[in-house]
C-alpha positions in Angstrom: 27.4 31.8 -6.6 24.3 32.0 -8.6 22.5 28.9 -7.3 20.5 29.2 -4.1 20.7 26.4 -1.6 17.3 25.4 -0.3 17.0 23.9 3.2 14.2 21.5 3.7 12.1 21.3 6.8 12.0 17.8 8.2 8.7 16.1 7.5 7.8 18.3 4.5 7.8 17.7 0.8 7.4 19.6 -2.4 5.3 18.8 -5.5 7.5 18.4 -8.6 6.8 19.8 -12.1 5.5 16.3 -12.9 3.1 16.4 -9.9 5.1 13.8 -8.0 5.5 13.9 -4.3 8.0 12.0 -2.1 6.5 10.9 1.2 8.9 11.4 4.2 10.1 8.0 5.4 9.1 8.7 9.0 5.5 9.3 7.9 5.6 6.0 6.0 6.9 4.2 9.1 4.3 5.7 11.4 1.5 4.6 9.0 3.0 1.1 8.6 3.3 1.5 4.9 5.8 -0.6 2.9 7.0 -0.8 -0.7 4.3 -2.4 -2.9 1.4 -1.2 -0.8 -1.5 0.3 -2.9 -2.9 3.6 -1.7 -6.2 5.3 -2.6 -5.7 9.1 -2.8 -8.6 11.4 -2.2 -9.1 15.2 -1.7 -10.8 16.3 1.5 -11.1 20.0 1.3 -7.5 21.3 1.5 -6.2 17.9 2.7 -5.0 15.0 0.6 -5.9 11.7 2.3 -4.2 8.4 1.4 -5.6 5.1 2.6 -4.1 1.7 2.1 -6.2 -0.4 -0.2 -6.5 -4.0 1.1 -7.0 -6.9 -1.2 -9.6 -9.1 0.6 -8.4 -12.2 -1.2 -4.8 -11.7 0.0 -6.1 -10.8 3.5 -8.0 -14.1 3.9 -5.8 -16.4 1.8 -4.8 -19.4 3.8 -7.1 -18.8 6.7 -9.1 -22.0 6.1 -6.1 -24.3 6.5 -7.2 -27.5 8.1 -10.9 -27.2 7.3 -10.8 -30.0 4.7 -9.2 -33.4 5.1 -6.0 -34.0 3.2 -6.8 -34.9 -0.5 -10.4 -33.7 -0.4 -9.9 -30.7 -2.7 -7.9 -32.8 -5.1 -10.7 -35.3 -5.3 -13.2 -32.5 -6.0 -11.0 -31.2 -8.8 -10.7 -34.7 -10.3 -14.6 -34.8 -10.5 -14.5 -31.7 -12.8 -12.3 -33.5 -15.4 
């Protein structure tokens, strides 16, 4: 009796008073986004574009496994001491 019930349309969101937005879970799934992903947010006219920011160090970490013989890097580090 005084409070109006608002129905939400699936796939839509609303900007809060603190300028926060909840992204619908289905959109996150389709984009392959997961908790902890970092996004760059840009305005493109009337559109807001969010792109995943990739850390190249994390992307390539561990890709050179097997390039150096066992113990080689430890021997190099010992030379620095």
